C-alpha positions as CSV (number, residue, x, y, z in Angstrom):
1,M,0.0,0.0,0.0
2,A,2.8,2.4,0.9
3,M,4.5,1.8,-2.5
4,L,1.4,2.5,-4.4
5,H,1.0,5.9,-2.7
6,V,4.6,6.8,-3.2
7,Q,4.8,5.8,-6.9
8,N,1.6,7.8,-7.7
9,I,2.8,11.1,-6.3
10,F,5.7,11.9,-8.7
11,P,5.8,14.3,-10.2
12,L,3.8,16.4,-7.8
13,N,2.3,19.6,-9.2
14,I,5.5,21.5,-9.1
15,T,5.1,24.7,-11.2
16,T,5.6,27.8,-9.0
17,R,7.9,28.8,-6.2
18,V,5.8,29.3,-3.1
19,P,6.8,31.9,-0.5
20,T,7.9,30.3,2.8
21,T,5.1,32.0,4.7
22,E,2.6,30.1,2.5
23,L,4.1,26.7,3.3
24,F,2.3,26.8,6.6
25,S,-1.2,27.8,7.7
26,K,-2.0,31.4,8.5
27,N,-1.8,30.9,12.2
28,G,1.8,29.9,12.1
29,H,1.5,26.2,12.4
30,F,2.2,23.3,10.0
31,P,-0.9,22.2,8.1
32,I,-1.3,19.3,10.6
33,K,0.0,18.6,14.0
34,F,2.4,15.8,13.4
35,Y,3.6,14.8,16.8
36,S,2.6,14.5,20.4
37,Y,5.5,13.8,22.8
38,P,5.6,10.4,24.6
39,K,5.0,10.6,28.3
40,N,8.4,9.2,29.1
41,E,10.1,12.3,27.6
42,I,8.7,14.5,30.4
43,I,11.0,14.6,33.3
44,R,9.4,14.3,36.8
45,S,9.6,17.5,38.6
46,K,11.2,18.2,42.0
47,K,11.2,21.2,44.2
48,T,13.9,23.5,43.0
49,N,15.0,26.9,44.3
50,H,14.5,29.9,42.0
51,L,17.6,31.1,40.2
52,T,19.9,33.4,42.0
53,L,20.9,36.3,39.9
54,G,23.9,38.7,39.7
55,I,26.3,36.8,42.0
56,D,30.1,37.5,41.9
57,H,32.5,34.7,42.8
58,V,36.2,34.4,43.7
59,I,37.8,31.4,42.0
60,D,40.2,29.3,44.0
61,P,42.5,27.4,41.5
62,S,44.2,25.3,44.2
63,S,41.7,22.5,44.0
64,F,41.9,22.0,40.2
65,S,42.4,18.3,39.1
66,S,45.1,17.5,36.7
67,S,42.5,16.5,34.0
68,C,41.2,20.1,34.0
69,I,44.4,22.0,34.1
70,K,44.8,22.2,30.3
71,A,41.2,23.1,29.8
72,L,41.4,25.9,32.3
73,G,44.6,27.4,30.7
74,D,44.8,31.1,30.9
75,H,41.2,31.7,30.1
76,Q,40.6,33.9,33.2
77,G,41.1,37.2,31.5
78,D,44.6,36.9,30.0
79,V,44.2,39.2,26.9
80,L,47.2,39.6,24.6
81,A,48.0,42.8,22.8
82,N,47.2,40.9,19.5
83,N,43.9,39.5,20.6
84,G,42.8,38.2,17.1
85,I,39.1,38.3,16.7
86,G,38.5,38.9,20.4
87,I,36.5,35.9,21.4
88,I,36.5,36.4,25.1
89,E,35.7,40.1,24.9
90,F,32.8,39.7,22.5
91,F,30.8,37.4,24.8
92,E,31.0,39.9,27.7
93,D,27.4,41.0,28.7
94,K,25.8,39.1,25.9
95,N,22.5,37.3,26.2
96,I,22.1,34.1,24.2
97,L,19.1,31.8,23.5
98,V,20.0,28.1,23.0
99,T,17.5,25.6,21.6
100,G,18.1,21.9,22.0
101,A,19.9,22.9,25.2
102,T,20.2,19.5,26.8
103,G,21.5,17.8,23.7
104,F,25.1,16.6,23.3
105,L,26.5,19.5,21.2
106,A,24.6,22.3,23.0
107,K,25.8,21.1,26.4
108,V,29.5,21.2,25.3
109,L,28.9,24.7,23.9
110,I,27.3,25.9,27.1
111,E,30.1,24.5,29.2
112,K,32.8,26.1,27.1
113,M,31.1,29.5,27.1
114,L,30.7,29.4,30.9
115,R,34.3,28.3,31.4
116,T,36.1,30.6,29.0
117,T,33.8,33.6,28.8
118,P,32.5,33.9,32.4
119,K,31.4,37.6,31.9
120,I,28.7,36.4,29.6
121,N,25.4,37.8,31.0
122,K,22.7,35.2,30.5
123,I,22.2,31.9,28.5
124,Y,18.5,31.2,28.1
125,L,18.0,27.4,27.6
126,L,14.8,26.4,25.7
127,I,13.8,23.2,27.5
128,R,10.8,21.0,26.6
129,S,9.0,20.3,29.9
130,K,5.5,20.5,31.3
131,D,6.2,23.5,33.6
132,K,8.9,25.7,35.1
133,E,9.6,23.3,38.0
134,A,10.2,20.5,35.5
135,A,12.5,22.7,33.5
136,F,14.5,23.5,36.6
137,D,14.7,19.8,37.3
138,R,16.1,19.1,33.9
139,L,18.6,22.0,34.3
140,T,19.8,20.4,37.5
141,S,19.9,16.7,36.5
142,E,21.1,17.1,32.9
143,I,23.5,20.1,33.1
144,I,24.4,21.2,36.7
145,E,25.1,17.6,37.8
146,S,26.6,16.4,34.5
147,K,30.1,15.0,34.5
148,L,30.8,17.3,31.6
149,F,30.8,20.3,34.0
150,K,33.4,18.9,36.5
151,C,36.1,21.4,35.4
152,L,33.8,24.3,35.8
153,K,32.8,22.9,39.2
154,E,36.4,22.7,40.3
155,M,37.0,26.3,39.1
156,H,34.2,27.7,41.3
157,G,34.2,25.2,44.2
158,E,31.3,25.8,46.6
159,S,30.1,28.7,44.5
160,Y,29.6,26.5,41.5
161,E,25.8,26.1,41.6
162,L,25.3,29.8,42.5
163,F,27.5,30.8,39.5
164,I,25.8,28.5,37.0
165,K,22.3,29.4,38.2
166,S,23.2,33.1,37.8
167,K,24.1,32.5,34.2
168,L,21.7,29.8,32.9
169,V,18.0,30.5,32.7
170,P,15.7,27.5,31.8
171,I,12.8,28.4,29.6
172,V,9.8,26.2,29.1
173,G,9.2,25.9,25.4
174,N,8.9,23.8,22.2
175,I,10.7,24.9,19.0
176,H,7.9,23.4,16.9
177,E,5.3,25.9,18.2
178,P,4.7,29.6,17.6
179,N,6.9,31.8,19.9
180,L,8.9,28.6,20.4
181,G,6.2,27.4,22.8
182,M,6.9,30.2,25.3
183,D,4.1,32.1,27.0
184,S,3.6,35.6,25.6
185,I,5.2,37.4,28.5
186,T,8.4,35.3,28.4
187,A,8.6,35.4,24.6
188,H,8.4,39.2,24.7
189,Q,11.1,39.5,27.4
190,I,13.4,37.1,25.6
191,A,12.9,38.9,22.3
192,Q,13.8,42.2,23.9
193,E,17.0,40.9,25.6
194,I,18.8,38.4,23.4
195,D,21.8,39.2,21.2
196,L,22.4,35.8,19.7
197,I,20.4,32.6,19.0
198,V,22.1,29.2,18.7
199,D,19.7,26.6,17.2
200,S,20.8,23.1,18.2
201,A,17.4,21.5,18.1
202,A,16.8,18.6,15.6
203,N,15.9,15.0,15.3
204,T,18.9,13.1,14.0
205,T,17.4,9.7,13.3
206,F,18.4,8.7,9.8
207,D,15.2,6.8,8.9
208,L,12.6,8.8,10.9
209,R,9.0,8.9,9.7
210,Y,8.7,11.6,7.1
211,D,6.0,13.6,9.0
212,L,8.1,13.6,12.2
213,A,11.2,14.6,10.4
214,L,9.4,17.5,8.7
215,E,8.0,18.6,12.0
216,A,11.4,18.6,13.7
217,N,13.8,19.7,10.9
218,V,11.6,22.0,8.8
219,N,8.8,23.4,11.1
220,G,11.4,24.0,13.8
221,P,13.6,26.3,11.7
222,Y,10.4,28.0,10.4
223,Q,9.1,28.8,13.9
224,L,12.6,29.9,14.9
225,M,12.9,32.4,12.1
226,L,9.4,33.8,12.9
227,F,10.6,34.4,16.4
228,A,14.0,35.7,15.4
229,K,12.3,38.5,13.4
230,K,10.8,39.8,16.7
231,C,14.3,40.1,18.4
232,K,15.3,43.7,17.9
233,N,18.8,43.4,19.2
234,L,19.6,40.1,17.4
235,K,23.2,40.3,16.0
236,L,23.4,36.8,14.6
237,L,21.5,33.4,14.4
238,I,23.6,30.2,14.4
239,H,22.0,27.1,13.0
240,Y,23.5,23.6,13.4
241,S,22.9,21.5,10.3
242,S,25.0,18.6,8.9
243,A,27.7,18.2,6.3
244,Y,25.6,15.4,4.9
245,V,22.9,17.8,3.7
246,N,25.1,17.7,0.6
247,G,23.4,14.4,-0.2
248,E,24.7,12.4,-3.1
249,R,27.2,15.0,-4.3
250,E,30.6,13.5,-5.0
251,G,34.2,14.7,-5.0
252,L,35.2,17.9,-3.3
253,I,32.1,19.6,-1.9
254,Y,32.2,23.3,-1.1
255,E,30.5,25.3,1.6
256,K,27.5,26.3,-0.6
257,P,24.2,27.5,0.9
258,F,20.9,25.9,-0.3
259,T,18.2,28.0,-2.0
260,M,14.6,27.1,-1.9
261,G,13.6,24.5,-4.5
262,E,17.0,23.2,-5.5
263,S,17.8,19.5,-5.3
264,I,20.9,17.3,-5.8
265,T,19.2,15.2,-8.5
266,K,18.4,18.3,-10.5
267,E,21.9,19.5,-10.0
268,K,23.4,16.2,-11.3
269,V,20.9,15.9,-14.3
270,T,21.5,19.5,-15.5
271,S,25.3,19.3,-15.1
272,H,25.4,16.2,-17.4
273,S,22.7,17.3,-19.8
274,P,21.7,21.0,-19.5
275,S,18.7,20.6,-21.7
276,T,17.1,17.9,-19.6
277,K,14.2,19.0,-17.4
278,F,13.9,17.8,-13.8
279,P,11.3,19.4,-11.5
280,S,12.3,21.5,-8.6
281,L,11.8,20.4,-5.1
282,N,8.5,22.0,-3.9
283,V,8.4,22.1,-0.1
284,A,4.7,23.2,-0.1
285,N,3.8,20.1,-2.1
286,E,5.7,17.8,0.2
287,L,3.9,19.2,3.2
288,D,0.5,19.1,1.5
289,F,0.9,15.5,0.5
290,V,1.8,14.4,4.0
291,S,-1.2,16.4,5.4
292,M,-3.5,14.7,2.8
293,L,-2.3,11.3,3.8
294,N,-2.7,12.1,7.5
295,N,-6.3,13.0,6.9
296,A,-7.1,10.1,4.5
297,I,-5.6,7.2,6.4
298,E,-7.3,6.3,9.7
299,N,-5.2,3.3,10.6
300,N,-2.2,4.4,12.6
301,D,0.0,1.4,11.7
302,T,-0.7,1.9,8.0
303,F,0.1,5.6,8.2
304,N,3.3,5.0,10.2
305,K,4.5,2.5,7.6
306,I,3.8,4.8,4.7
307,M,5.5,7.7,6.4
308,K,8.6,5.6,7.1
309,D,8.9,4.5,3.5
310,L,7.8,7.9,2.0
311,G,10.6,9.9,3.7
312,S,13.3,7.6,2.3
313,E,11.9,7.5,-1.2
314,R,11.3,11.2,-1.4
315,A,14.9,11.8,-0.2
316,K,16.4,9.4,-2.7
317,L,14.3,10.8,-5.5
318,Y,15.7,14.3,-5.0
319,G,19.3,13.1,-4.4
320,W,19.6,12.7,-0.6
321,Q,20.7,9.6,1.2
322,D,18.0,9.5,3.9
323,T,15.1,11.3,5.5
324,Y,17.4,13.1,8.0
325,S,19.8,14.7,5.5
326,F,16.8,15.6,3.2
327,T,14.8,17.4,5.8
328,K,17.8,19.1,7.3
329,A,18.5,20.5,3.8
330,I,14.9,21.7,3.5
331,G,15.4,23.4,6.9
332,E,18.4,25.3,5.5
333,M,16.3,26.4,2.5
334,V,13.6,27.7,4.8
335,I,16.1,29.7,6.9
336,D,17.7,31.2,3.8
337,N,14.3,32.1,2.3
338,M,13.1,33.8,5.5
339,R,16.2,35.5,6.7
340,E,15.8,39.0,5.2
341,D,18.3,41.2,7.1
342,I,19.2,38.7,9.8
343,P,22.8,37.6,9.7
344,I,23.0,33.8,9.6
345,V,25.8,31.3,10.2
346,I,25.1,27.6,9.4
347,I,27.5,25.2,11.0
348,R,27.6,21.8,9.2
349,P,29.5,19.2,11.3
350,S,30.1,15.8,9.9
351,V,29.9,12.8,12.3
352,I,30.3,14.3,15.8
353,T,32.4,12.3,18.2
354,S,33.6,12.6,21.8
355,T,35.7,15.5,23.1
356,Y,39.3,15.7,21.8
357,E,40.7,18.0,24.5
358,E,38.1,20.0,26.3
359,P,36.9,20.2,29.0
360,F,38.6,16.8,29.2
361,P,39.2,14.1,26.5
362,G,36.6,11.4,25.7
363,W,33.3,12.9,27.1
364,I,30.3,11.9,25.1
365,Q,26.5,11.7,25.6
366,G,24.6,8.8,24.2
367,F,25.4,6.0,21.7
368,R,26.1,8.1,18.7
369,V,26.3,7.6,14.9
370,I,29.6,5.8,14.5
371,D,29.7,4.1,17.9
372,P,27.5,1.0,17.2
373,L,29.9,0.0,14.4
374,L,32.9,0.2,16.7
375,I,31.4,-1.4,19.8
376,F,29.7,-4.3,17.9
377,Y,33.0,-4.9,16.2
378,G,34.8,-5.0,19.5
379,K,32.3,-7.5,20.8
380,G,32.9,-9.8,17.9
381,E,29.4,-9.4,16.6
382,Y,30.1,-7.1,13.6
383,T,32.7,-9.2,11.8
384,C,32.2,-7.9,8.3
385,C,31.2,-4.5,6.9
386,F,29.0,-3.6,3.9
387,G,31.1,-0.8,2.6
388,D,34.0,0.5,0.6
389,P,37.3,0.2,2.7
390,S,38.7,3.3,0.8
391,S,35.6,5.4,1.5
392,L,36.3,8.4,3.8
393,V,34.8,8.5,7.2
394,D,34.4,12.2,8.1
395,V,34.4,12.6,11.9
396,V,34.9,15.7,14.0
397,P,35.3,15.9,17.8
398,V,32.5,17.9,19.5
399,D,34.9,20.4,21.1
400,V,36.3,21.3,17.6
401,V,32.7,22.0,16.5
402,V,32.1,24.1,19.6
403,N,35.3,26.1,19.1
404,T,34.4,26.7,15.5
405,T,30.9,27.9,16.6
406,M,32.3,30.4,19.1
407,A,34.9,31.8,16.7
408,A,32.3,32.1,13.9
409,I,29.9,33.8,16.3
410,V,32.5,36.5,17.1
411,K,33.6,37.0,13.5
412,H,30.1,37.5,12.1
413,G,28.7,39.0,15.2
414,H,31.1,41.8,14.8
415,L,30.4,42.3,11.1
416,Q,26.6,41.9,11.4
417,I,26.3,41.7,7.6
418,P,22.9,40.4,6.6
419,E,24.1,37.4,4.7
420,L,24.3,33.6,5.2
421,N,27.6,31.9,5.7
422,V,28.2,28.2,5.8
423,Y,31.0,26.4,7.7
424,H,31.9,22.8,7.2
425,A,33.2,21.6,10.6
426,T,34.7,18.5,9.0
427,S,38.0,16.6,8.6
428,S,38.0,14.7,5.2
429,Y,39.7,17.5,3.3
430,M,42.6,18.3,5.6
431,N,42.9,15.1,7.6
432,P,41.2,12.2,5.8
433,L,40.4,8.9,7.5
434,S,39.3,5.9,5.5
435,L,36.9,3.2,6.7
436,S,39.6,0.6,6.6
437,Q,41.9,2.8,8.7
438,L,39.1,3.3,11.3
439,F,38.6,-0.4,11.7
440,N,42.4,-1.1,11.8
441,Y,42.7,1.3,14.7
442,C,39.8,-0.4,16.4
443,F,41.4,-3.8,15.8
444,E,44.5,-2.5,17.5
445,F,42.5,-1.3,20.5
446,F,40.4,-4.4,21.0
447,S,43.3,-6.7,20.5
448,S,45.2,-5.1,23.3
449,S,42.1,-4.3,25.5
450,P,39.6,-7.0,24.5
451,S,35.9,-6.9,25.5
452,V,34.6,-9.7,27.6
453,N,31.4,-11.8,27.1
454,S,28.7,-12.6,29.6
455,K,30.8,-15.4,31.0
456,G,33.7,-13.2,31.6
457,D,35.8,-14.6,28.7
458,Q,37.9,-12.3,26.5
459,I,36.5,-11.8,23.0
460,K,39.1,-12.3,20.2
461,I,38.4,-10.3,17.1
462,K,39.8,-10.5,13.6
463,K,40.5,-7.8,11.0
464,M,37.4,-6.4,9.4
465,I,36.3,-7.9,6.1
466,F,34.5,-5.7,3.6
467,F,31.8,-6.5,1.1
468,D,30.3,-4.4,-1.7
469,N,27.4,-6.8,-2.4
470,M,24.6,-7.1,0.2
471,S,23.9,-10.8,-0.7
472,D,27.5,-11.8,-0.1
473,F,27.5,-9.8,3.1
474,T,24.4,-11.5,4.6
475,N,25.5,-15.0,3.3
476,Y,28.8,-14.5,5.1
477,I,27.1,-13.6,8.4
478,L,24.7,-16.5,8.1
479,E,27.5,-19.0,7.4
480,K,29.5,-17.7,10.3
481,L,26.6,-17.9,12.8
482,L,25.8,-21.5,11.7
483,K,29.4,-22.5,12.3
484,E,29.5,-20.9,15.7
485,Q,26.2,-22.2,17.0
486,E,24.7,-25.6,16.9
487,V,21.2,-25.4,15.5
488,H,19.1,-27.9,17.4
489,D,15.6,-26.5,16.9
490,L,13.3,-24.0,15.1
491,K,13.8,-21.5,17.9
492,M,17.5,-21.3,17.3
493,Q,17.0,-21.0,13.5
494,M,14.6,-18.0,14.1
495,R,17.1,-16.4,16.4
496,I,19.9,-16.7,13.7
497,K,17.5,-15.4,11.0
498,R,16.6,-12.3,13.1
499,K,20.2,-11.6,13.8
500,V,21.1,-11.7,10.1
501,E,18.1,-9.5,9.3
502,Y,19.2,-7.1,12.0
503,F,22.7,-6.6,10.6
504,E,21.2,-6.4,7.0
505,N,18.9,-3.5,8.1
506,F,21.7,-2.0,10.2
507,S,24.0,-2.0,7.2
508,K,21.3,-0.5,4.9
509,I,20.9,2.5,7.2
510,Y,24.7,3.1,7.1
511,E,25.1,2.2,3.4
512,S,25.2,5.8,2.2
513,Y,28.0,6.6,4.6
514,T,30.1,3.5,4.3
515,F,30.1,4.0,0.5
516,Y,30.3,7.8,0.6
517,K,32.2,9.4,-2.3
518,G,32.5,13.0,-1.2
519,R,35.0,15.2,0.7
520,F,34.0,18.3,2.5
521,H,36.0,21.4,1.7
522,N,36.3,23.6,4.8
523,G,37.9,26.7,3.5
524,N,35.8,29.0,5.7
525,M,36.9,27.2,8.7
526,R,40.6,27.5,7.7
527,K,40.1,31.3,7.0
528,L,38.5,31.6,10.5
529,M,41.6,30.0,12.0
530,E,43.9,32.5,10.1
531,D,42.0,35.4,11.7
532,M,42.5,34.1,15.3
533,S,45.5,35.0,17.5
534,E,47.9,32.4,18.6
535,E,46.3,32.5,22.1
536,E,42.9,32.0,20.6
537,K,44.1,29.1,18.4
538,K,45.4,27.4,21.6
539,N,42.3,28.0,23.7
540,F,39.7,27.6,20.9
541,N,41.4,24.9,18.8
542,I,39.8,24.3,15.5
543,D,42.7,22.7,13.7
544,E,41.5,19.2,12.9
545,S,44.4,18.6,10.6
546,K,46.7,17.9,13.6
547,I,44.6,15.2,15.1
548,N,46.2,11.8,15.0
549,W,43.2,9.5,14.4
550,R,45.0,6.4,15.7
551,D,45.7,8.1,19.0
552,Y,42.3,9.6,19.2
553,F,40.2,6.5,18.6
554,A,42.5,4.1,20.6
555,G,43.4,6.5,23.4
556,V,40.3,8.7,23.7
557,H,37.1,7.9,21.9
558,I,36.5,4.2,22.5
559,L,37.5,4.6,26.1
560,G,35.1,7.6,26.4
561,V,32.2,5.6,25.0
562,K,32.9,2.8,27.4
563,E,33.1,5.1,30.4
564,H,30.3,7.7,29.7
565,V,27.8,5.6,27.7
566,F,28.2,2.2,29.3
567,N,29.6,3.3,32.7
568,G,32.7,1.1,32.3
569,R,30.7,-2.0,31.4
570,S,30.6,-3.8,28.1
571,A,27.7,-3.1,25.8
572,V,24.7,-5.3,26.2
573,H,24.8,-8.5,24.1
574,R,22.1,-8.8,21.4
């Protein structure tokens, strides 16, 4: 049924370019309400004291741990005569609104700003919660008590909570709603006060249902831009996207903004045959079609299945590898189309990994994009890879992304030119890492520090084997499982079948990345580094070309995943 719907919708009625304001209903909402949040996403509230404002603190450095010494450096006000772009000075007295504030990337940014630019005025954190008390609770449990903030805690000692609560202001909101879900009084106050907006809210699931992906990655930016236009003192808006919004582009990929209606497929078709016609991507039609299906299909299971398939098929039709990269690209188009005189910086990281240096090496939140491949390999479960061993794996430590963000904020916040600038926070151009190299480094690590199984026995792994044919890949896994396990009954046969199906589906999700043929040029990032003083280059390191990937994965990242994701335990066996 899903295939019939999908095949009958192309081409949609794509004839005119629709203004962004007409992509949504007149009351500022999407044509339909796509998503209601699961109950388990609401954090239970606890009694929390109100924020203490305007508190000065004296920092006692005598109690700093050795792991935090490098991170602390000379950040406490050591300004050189040649101060580069002036990162520390720029953030003084600034008010910043951060969306997606409890996410991995945003938390590292918040920590870095508080630690290195303590004279910042307020950081407003948009937090999805049922009320103010629940928002305070999330601030406490997910930020104040996070291990990420241990260096900041050592800097301020007993005054830590007072300092952090004097700077961070949790705001109840939802980026998918008008005024970002804030009440009218709060929205007006924030709009009058903020100098900068950092948009870190998104849904990063590759194969998310199409309706949910549009809600998160397209409606979110739309609502944000509507609110940004109310902010009279706004100097700059920073939006986090992804380098993989470049879709199926190949070769050297430059930092080029998207304009409304363009697509990778059309780009490819016209470059090979300029006279060939291929319809433009019409965002309004995409939204209308999803709305029509939502109204026409009463069975939830049927609708969910159609939406899952539809996102992937629409993405591939227009030249993107999955629903996530497709809808993030559309989100960029919406921002560009609505920006008018608002200066915009879009940061496009590649695959974000654990901290390289700051506030300490190896911190990570959650089981992220590349980690399942590495951990399953170390457990002896992922013994072969459906991918090209020479394909480049573009990874970037999260603190490099954060440092790039802060430097770009200062550069363009000073200029305040009403234009859109794109930064690829990536590594494949200056410091390429191949898929085979990645697994070789992992082989070295797990050979010297093997994982253990449920019986406590060490797991011996072999070098990764690569396949470029899915049938060969699944047959190899099946044969290996049959050799390792005696099949006595139907139950065991079904278990093996499910495991093969799991790794087949797992590999299909990663296929576009394990066979990726592009390299991301990051000239803007390099120019930014040239503008920085030597002191800024040290304290806000964005030079990914000097990272030794063997040392990083073997000595930092895998250990970080084990410690911060699995609390020192091995991953759960499937």
